[in-house]
FINUZA-508375 format. One line per 8 residues: number of its first residue (from 1); for each residue y negated, x, z of C-alpha. Coordinates in steps of 0.02 Angstrom, whole numbers. Example, Ala and Ser with C-alpha at 12.3 -4.5 7.8 and 13.67 -1.06 7.14 Angstrom:
# FINUZA-508375
1 = 225 615 390  53 684 357 $
# end
This chain:
# FINUZA-508375
1 = 69 -855 658  108 -967 804  272 -888 857  205 -718 908  293 -651 1061  270 -498 1167  415 -409 1245  351 -312 1396 $
9 = 438 -152 1441  397 -21 1566  449 112 1443  375 48 1281  336 -107 1186  356 -181 1015  174 -136 985  215 45 956 $
17 = 143 120 1115  208 281 1188  321 316 1329  235 425 1456  337 538 1570  244 632 1706  302 787 1796  205 861 1941 $
25 = 164 1042 1900  35 1149 1984  -55 1304 1921  -194 1353 2040  -321 1215 2021  -214 1126 1889  -179 958 1971  -54 891 1849 $
33 = 32 919 1685  58 767 1574  206 779 1458  203 640 1329  353 578 1238  314 458 1095  416 297 1081  550 377 972 $
41 = 666 524 988  718 675 899  866 716 794  1005 813 874  1028 964 762  1167 1090 770  1125 1272 800  1230 1420 748 $
49 = 1350 1394 893  1373 1209 848  1276 1156 1002  1152 1014 985  972 1067 1003  824 955 1035  674 966 919  531 875 1005 $
57 = 389 777 925  229 849 855  104 950 954  -59 870 910  -68 715 802  33 611 926  39 426 954  -45 394 1120 $
65 = -90 237 1213  -259 159 1172  -360 311 1228  -284 417 1091  -388 434 933  -418 565 802  -565 629 907  -436 690 1034 $
73 = -334 760 891  -485 854 825  -510 929 998  -331 991 996  -343 1065 821  -512 1148 848  -619 1014 768  -536 1019 597 $
81 = -488 836 580  -554 708 454  -741 708 428  -862 607 319  -912 769 233  -732 811 195  -687 643 121  -849 641 21 $
89 = -806 809 -57  -632 742 -97  -702 587 -183  -809 698 -294  -652 790 -349  -564 633 -410  -701 514 -472  -820 620 -575 $
97 = -730 586 -739  -630 444 -814  -443 472 -792  -346 333 -877  -157 349 -864  -82 465 -992  -249 549 -1034  -288 734 -1026 $
105 = -403 705 -876  -262 611 -790  -158 770 -795  -308 868 -730  -317 757 -576  -128 774 -551  -154 961 -540  -300 936 -420 $
113 = -178 854 -299  -64 1007 -307  -210 1125 -283  -272 1027 -133  -98 1027 -53  -63 1212 -74  -237 1264 -21  -229 1152 133 $
121 = -61 1224 185  -110 1403 147  31 1426 22  27 1516 -146  81 1425 -304  80 1425 -494  38 1250 -557  117 1269 -727 $
129 = 284 1313 -646  280 1154 -543  271 1023 -682  447 954 -700  528 837 -822  589 683 -729  778 688 -722  783 878 -735 $
137 = 872 990 -612  704 1044 -539  643 865 -515  804 804 -438  821 959 -331  646 938 -260  710 781 -172  894 813 -145 $
145 = 878 995 -88  723 995 23  831 974 178  888 1154 158  708 1218 160  574 1228 293  423 1265 185  317 1119 119 $
153 = 314 1104 -68  220 1004 -202  262 972 -384  231 853 -529  363 736 -599  335 690 -782  398 520 -836  375 441 -1008 $
161 = 313 263 -1017  253 142 -1148  63 137 -1142  -71 75 -1261  -241 137 -1315  -378 22 -1381  -424 43 -1564  -530 -109 -1607 $
169 = -584 -258 -1502  -695 -398 -1565  -752 -574 -1526  -851 -684 -1644  -906 -864 -1663  -862 -917 -1839  -881 -1074 -1943  -739 -1168 -2025 $
177 = -742 -1053 -2175  -739 -895 -2071  -922 -847 -2085  -985 -753 -1932  -1115 -845 -1829  -1121 -731 -1676  -1038 -568 -1623  -1009 -519 -1442 $
185 = -1059 -340 -1405  -911 -314 -1285  -1005 -169 -1207  -1064 -122 -1036  -1247 -72 -1037  -1269 80 -926  -1424 151 -844  -1455 336 -808 $
193 = -1493 287 -627  -1302 289 -613  -1277 454 -700  -1087 449 -690  -1062 279 -772  -1199 321 -898  -1101 475 -950  -939 381 -988 $
201 = -1010 212 -1040  -963 226 -1223  -801 319 -1190  -702 191 -1090  -674 37 -1199  -648 -134 -1118  -474 -202 -1152  -317 -269 -1069 $
209 = -171 -152 -1048  -16 -219 -1138  -112 -359 -1221  -33 -403 -1388  -101 -330 -1548  -176 -473 -1647  -315 -556 -1747  -323 -741 -1709 $
217 = -442 -885 -1739  -452 -1048 -1643  -559 -1172 -1551  -627 -1123 -1382  -560 -1217 -1230  -617 -1184 -1052  -468 -1174 -933  -551 -1124 -768 $
225 = -435 -1002 -675  -290 -1030 -795  -170 -1077 -655  -42 -1217 -658  -160 -1344 -582  -291 -1307 -714  -169 -1332 -856  -105 -1491 -777 $
233 = -285 -1551 -768  -311 -1513 -953  -152 -1609 -997  -207 -1758 -893  -371 -1760 -990  -276 -1755 -1154  -329 -1579 -1202  -201 -1491 -1312 $
241 = -217 -1302 -1297  -94 -1260 -1436  -175 -1145 -1563  -333 -1131 -1456  -421 -981 -1379  -438 -1010 -1193  -583 -953 -1085  -527 -920 -905 $
249 = -605 -834 -756  -535 -704 -640  -470 -764 -472  -331 -861 -382  -191 -782 -485  -150 -622 -578  -231 -601 -748  -60 -587 -830 $
257 = -15 -761 -767  -167 -834 -854  -103 -761 -1017  77 -809 -980  30 -989 -942  -75 -999 -1099  61 -923 -1208  193 -1043 -1142 $
265 = 83 -1187 -1200  56 -1119 -1374  -119 -1045 -1355  -174 -918 -1484  -269 -803 -1367  -355 -786 -1198  -525 -726 -1137  -547 -682 -952 $
273 = -718 -658 -873  -793 -619 -703  -886 -772 -640  -1049 -752 -545  -997 -903 -439  -872 -789 -353  -1007 -665 -298  -1062 -764 -146 $
281 = -1247 -755 -105  -1278 -581 -179  -1345 -641 -346  -1498 -620 -454  -1538 -804 -424  -1556 -764 -238  -1678 -624 -273  -1564 -473 -280 $
289 = -1580 -348 -422  -1427 -315 -530  -1335 -150 -516  -1384 -6 -527  -1556 -61 -464  -1485 -177 -333  -1325 -248 -257  -1302 -398 -374 $
297 = -1182 -405 -521  -1229 -312 -678  -1210 -452 -806  -1131 -334 -933  -992 -277 -815  -817 -301 -886  -657 -302 -783  -516 -213 -871 $
305 = -337 -226 -813  -156 -248 -863  -79 -411 -921  102 -353 -902  209 -490 -827  228 -408 -657  308 -561 -579  454 -530 -698 $
313 = 468 -343 -666  350 -194 -644  362 -20 -717  385 39 -896  414 -123 -994  545 -36 -1102  655 31 -961  677 -108 -832 $
321 = 786 -55 -687  810 126 -743  694 278 -741  593 315 -898  646 490 -944  591 569 -1107  758 528 -1188  790 360 -1104 $
329 = 864 217 -1204  728 86 -1221  735 -102 -1242  615 -226 -1318  463 -245 -1207  494 -424 -1152  383 -406 -999  220 -408 -1097 $
337 = 124 -547 -1185  148 -599 -1366  -32 -660 -1385  -193 -557 -1379  -320 -563 -1239  -487 -483 -1198  -592 -457 -1042  -769 -525 -1054 $
345 = -934 -495 -967  -1036 -630 -880  -1174 -602 -1009  -1061 -642 -1156  -979 -785 -1062  -1148 -866 -1030  -1179 -872 -1217  -1011 -955 -1248 $
353 = -1050 -1085 -1114  -1218 -1120 -1196  -1131 -1153 -1362  -1001 -1267 -1281  -1143 -1368 -1206  -1228 -1387 -1376  -1079 -1433 -1482  -908 -1509 -1455 $
361 = -817 -1374 -1552  -840 -1185 -1544  -727 -1086 -1658  -687 -907 -1611  -607 -756 -1691  -525 -637 -1566  -472 -463 -1623  -368 -344 -1518 $
369 = -301 -190 -1606  -207 -64 -1499  -101 89 -1525  57 72 -1423  164 226 -1392  272 314 -1264  165 441 -1172  189 558 -1024 $
377 = 129 508 -851  123 621 -699  171 585 -519  106 720 -403  231 737 -260  239 840 -99  361 855 45  332 915 223 $
385 = 508 944 291  534 876 465  663 909 598  754 757 529  785 754 342  881 590 340  733 492 407  584 501 289 $
393 = 410 426 284  334 404 110  145 395 99  81 347 -74  -78 310 -171  -101 287 -357  -218 407 -445  -251 335 -619 $
401 = -403 225 -651  -476 116 -789  -631 225 -784  -706 331 -646  -620 225 -514  -724 283 -365  -659 136 -263  -499 92 -356 $
409 = -407 206 -331  -507 362 -290  -564 303 -119  -379 307 -79  -354 475 -165  -499 548 -65  -429 481 99  -257 552 59 $
417 = -337 719 12  -425 726 180  -264 682 271  -173 821 177  -307 940 237  -274 884 415  -86 903 394  -114 1077 324 $
425 = -217 1124 476  -77 1067 590  54 1159 487  -41 1322 500  -45 1298 689  145 1283 695  168 1095 677  324 1020 604 $
433 = 346 831 602  496 750 683  535 655 523  508 719 346  348 661 259  337 636 71  165 619 -7  147 537 -177 $
441 = 2 521 -298  71 391 -418  18 377 -599  -2 226 -716  -12 98 -576  -151 10 -669  -41 -24 -819  101 -100 -718 $
449 = 142 -5 -557  235 116 -670  236 286 -583  303 224 -416  425 106 -499  501 241 -608  518 359 -459  594 219 -356 $
457 = 719 178 -492  756 364 -511  796 392 -326  843 216 -271  1004 261 -182  925 408 -90  774 302 -39  886 165 27 $
465 = 982 288 135  840 396 198  668 317 188  615 235 351  448 162 295  327 164 150  140 178 187  31 124 41 $
473 = -153 144 7  -244 89 -150  -431 67 -149  -455 112 33  -639 63 43  -710 -79 -61  -814 -171 68  -852 -198 252 $
481 = -694 -284 316  -533 -198 361  -375 -291 317  -189 -256 306  -27 -321 234  144 -271 295  324 -311 324  322 -421 480 $
489 = 417 -287 575  266 -171 563  127 -297 599  114 -251 783  113 -68 738  -36 -89 619  -131 -193 744  -107 -62 880 $
497 = -176 78 771  -325 -29 719  -360 -66 902  -341 116 952  -473 182 831  -661 155 845  -761 47 726  -842 155 591 $
505 = -1019 107 644  -1022 -19 787  -1014 46 967  -883 -25 1085  -784 -99 942  -627 -52 848  -566 -55 669  -474 -216 713 $
513 = -640 -297 757  -710 -260 583  -608 -405 513  -758 -517 547  -893 -396 489  -1023 -450 361  -1116 -347 233  -1297 -289 238 $
521 = -1355 -414 106  -1302 -575 193  -1436 -706 166  -1523 -768 325  -1452 -933 384  -1287 -911 293  -1153 -1013 380  -985 -926 380 $
529 = -844 -1038 440  -701 -932 506  -577 -937 647  -621 -821 791  -535 -652 783  -392 -639 907  -252 -518 945  -123 -619 851 $
537 = -54 -559 686  -105 -697 566  -223 -577 478  -83 -455 435  -22 -536 275  148 -529 190  153 -416 38  153 -487 -139 $
545 = 118 -373 -286  -18 -273 -371  14 -104 -290  144 31 -262  237 -45 -115  328 -163 -233  479 -54 -277  504 6 -100 $
553 = 496 -164 -17  551 -291 -146  686 -197 -238  756 -71 -113  712 -153 54  602 -25 141  479 -86 273  305 -62 198 $
561 = 120 -72 237  -45 -70 145  -221 -72 217  -404 -42 180  -582 -107 190  -618 -249 68  -766 -358 21  -853 -463 153 $
569 = -990 -595 140  -1153 -503 110  -1077 -348 32  -1143 -277 -130  -1045 -345 -278  -901 -227 -317  -880 -208 -506  -691 -201 -506 $
577 = -612 -103 -650  -780 -75 -735  -879 82 -777  -990 42 -628  -849 83 -506  -934 250 -476  -987 374 -343  -1171 320 -356 $
585 = -1114 142 -315  -1019 206 -163  -1163 313 -101  -1303 189 -131  -1226 21 -89  -1048 30 -22  -1030 165 110  -1178 286 104 $
593 = -1127 382 260  -941 380 218  -907 301 387  -772 182 324  -696 317 214  -681 427 368  -611 282 471  -474 256 342 $
601 = -433 442 344  -407 428 532  -315 262 520  -190 311 386  -166 486 455  -124 413 624  -10 283 547  92 413 454 $
609 = 101 529 604  152 394 725  291 341 607  343 521 583  342 570 768  395 411 855  555 426 956  608 245 931 $
617 = 544 179 765  399 55 792  492 -79 695  486 -250 779  636 -349 720  606 -492 842  433 -529 775  506 -522 599 $
625 = 634 -653 651  499 -765 723  407 -752 557  562 -817 470  539 -976 571  361 -986 505  426 -963 327  548 -1106 355 $
633 = 410 -1219 418  310 -1184 260  461 -1236 157  478 -1396 258  295 -1438 232  307 -1410 44  464 -1516 31  382 -1657 127 $
641 = 225 -1654 19  330 -1660 -140  451 -1788 -69  602 -1676 -95  744 -1700 28  817 -1535 89  917 -1500 246  850 -1341 327 $
649 = 958 -1350 484  1080 -1214 424  933 -1098 400  862 -1138 572  1032 -1103 649  1049 -936 559  875 -882 614  915 -929 793 $
657 = 1071 -822 784  968 -677 717  839 -700 855  974 -682 988  1035 -523 903  861 -446 894  829 -485 1078  987 -388 1119 $
665 = 924 -248 1010  760 -248 1107  858 -225 1268  960 -86 1190  799 2 1137  735 -7 1314  899 50 1386  914 196 1266 $
673 = 739 256 1309  773 240 1496  930 342 1475  836 478 1383  699 489 1513  826 494 1654  924 633 1570  766 733 1534 $
681 = 711 720 1714  881 778 1772  876 922 1648  703 970 1711  768 989 1886  903 1111 1837  873 1294 1873  887 1353 1692 $
689 = 744 1236 1643  621 1334 1749  588 1446 1601  502 1298 1520  374 1295 1657  351 1483 1651  307 1468 1468  193 1320 1500 $
697 = 101 1417 1635  74 1563 1516  17 1441 1384  -110 1363 1502  -181 1533 1550  -245 1551 1372  -392 1443 1423  -365 1318 1284 $
705 = -402 1168 1394  -532 1124 1524  -493 1142 1708  -477 960 1757  -440 870 1595  -277 784 1554  -179 911 1455  -75 878 1300 $
713 = 62 1008 1295  152 1065 1138  325 1012 1193  398 1064 1026  336 1241 1048  395 1252 1228  567 1180 1191  591 1289 1037 $
721 = 557 1445 1140  680 1386 1270  817 1365 1140  778 1535 1068  814 1607 1239  991 1539 1229  987 1376 1326  1063 1216 1256 $
729 = 1049 1031 1284  1157 954 1420  1286 824 1372  1192 677 1448  1038 720 1345  1143 734 1188  1219 564 1226  1048 484 1251 $
737 = 985 557 1088  1136 491 993  1106 320 1069  926 317 1009  978 380 838  1097 232 826  957 112 872  844 189 741 $
745 = 980 170 610  985 -17 643  796 -31 640  784 68 478  908 -44 388  841 -212 450  726 -243 299  869 -208 180 $
753 = 962 -354 256  859 -467 142  910 -373 -15  1039 -446 -134  1100 -345 -284  1107 -502 -391  918 -522 -376  805 -673 -374 $
761 = 846 -815 -496  762 -786 -664  691 -616 -616  832 -512 -551  733 -350 -542  665 -419 -378  800 -417 -246  711 -466 -85 $
769 = 748 -645 -32  622 -640 110  465 -605 10  414 -577 -171  260 -597 -280  241 -782 -313  289 -833 -490  119 -918 -504 $
777 = 23 -804 -385  60 -626 -438  -43 -533 -309  -3 -660 -175  163 -665 -83  286 -808 -82  400 -806 70  581 -859 48 $
785 = 539 -854 -138  700 -924 -211  700 -1072 -91  513 -1104 -94  500 -1102 -283  653 -1212 -305  544 -1343 -219  365 -1304 -273 $
793 = 400 -1255 -453  572 -1322 -500  560 -1476 -389  750 -1472 -382  835 -1533 -222  1013 -1478 -270  947 -1304 -312  854 -1299 -146 $
801 = 1018 -1337 -56  1100 -1189 -144  959 -1075 -91  966 -1135 90  1151 -1091 93  1121 -921 15  981 -876 136  1079 -937 286 $
809 = 1228 -827 242  1115 -678 215  1029 -699 383  1194 -728 475  1263 -568 398  1109 -473 454  1130 -539 632  1312 -486 636 $
817 = 1268 -313 576  1143 -289 718 $
# end
């Protein structure tokens, strides 16, 4: 991104660093006392006498400048922070058994989340009393009433979604009269070397969630990735796919789009396989043994997954836009395919290729029988009330898997579990976050991002008013390279955290540096052509679809992030959505020492805590605005390539107007922070504030810290004791706090400026006009989606003009609101 700018400030920057305020205090040999204020302030709360009191940010897990890491946090909390041993134990809790959405074991894992939370926080509970029906008084009250309570709480929300269960799947080569020539086994062959996958091998059937029930026969046609370009190529070669069964491979677009594209052209069915050509150099042909004996692909591995049309809308297909309660009115499931499909192994695909090479026509029979019904799903939820209840951070990970799911999603579940343990340690030491934190273990994400979507639709108005940011994790560790996607306003923030934390295994490096790491099985002499890693933000991608940030960002307008370690050249082949996604794979080939798991526990824990305890929200609206210029340039390039005339000058003018407004907001942020620091210094000098230092001195005499080290003082504890003694905040401090609260309100609502209630053309569930899953990408993001796709897909200049006008008005309105 070529328009990255930095906005230097003595008191803080757009990169999310802290403000540091120093006061000279002496205690014998104590040379100085460092009081840190993070770059965001506290809510002014009224006490019994209607005076405003000042709750100060957290005692331990604070956002510091580069030197601050979880190692310092562990020192403060007596060495009880994230550890490889802790996250390993957590993974074994979630990934020892298959837990498909809606299954009995899925409910077991939902209860494991509750148990972990209550044990970590040292609270008693009765799990059966904490399973609520979505829409019930208890479920609604858990969100709407937590502001009146100080004690953390966890519970389970039960929604009811359409799901399907495989009954019979089959694939055969038949002759013209229907006689069977060959039958695919459609099975993964497991080896007791991987005892976990061996145990469930015959239990978890390979199928596509929401694939149509059907028994079809047709000629086999190879359609490569099944994207638009591939179908255009088939048409140019005179290949008619109507009535045919198409063979496609995973990659470049979402699996549902392969089926959708095939269905729109009259195909009878679709097969999707994992191609060994996408495995890089870690192949049997290059001398590597197949899993579980080596890091290469097991040829019988089958990638399951949903084929719901997520680019149309996510969630329960029968309740678009409204929560799926037990008694909800349901509509026809238009968001799922009308033709059957099956996932296929490389082994079975090889045989089909061999037959295509021998004869011009291969006739197939594809059978997909499923039982489709409305079933319960379970979101495990928890809330840690903060000093502010109208500013909330939501941290979510989905829990359900297509099998064991050691990587997807249980590496994320294990990381969240370890973070919860850390939060519990802090809570028992007296910690209370500045902002409220909600933790969510979503269900049925694999079927169609269902659990988070239903909760988002259930509490949409409350989320829009109160949620500051959504932090997502899915499979947190699937390879050697860290990567992230985010709203542009949080890109700097993610980079800063990644640069603050050490590399999981390489000395003198950071997590940010791991973006160019390679795996242990890289072939000697392999030439990897990549741009050098820099400090710019090109590697923090815009968010498309495929995980639980979708509802928060693209329907409600909440700034969102997602991050994790993914595959790198030379990594062992990750068997996505197969029975081989297991703990033995993790411990033998992926992350044997749990170094990257532990790094993600630190990274995400620090991300949530910095968001929760920052005084000024680390939301960079100016960088977001500069990214809009980049989006516009992409539109201009596409229009030029397709020879479509479109005047983008109104859009450029609107973005320029917004840029001026965000620069003024940057100055107001700086001014508000200066005013706060000035008022705090003045307050410090007053005689009644001396009791603070008396309490600090007594605190220091406990011998908690070393003689000469830089000391991190629990400001919250000290200030709370001061207030308990009857002192109140001076008027200038109150005024400074209100000023910062106003700034935070603007920052919080910035993302929602791209939301329109009318929704995107042709798919009005999506309401974000800045970014959405591409109609022909799915996982990938399309920026300025309505405008971009009016050019790239519709090739319609008048429509593009309409979209330019709409976007320009939206951006001008946002600028005026700032």
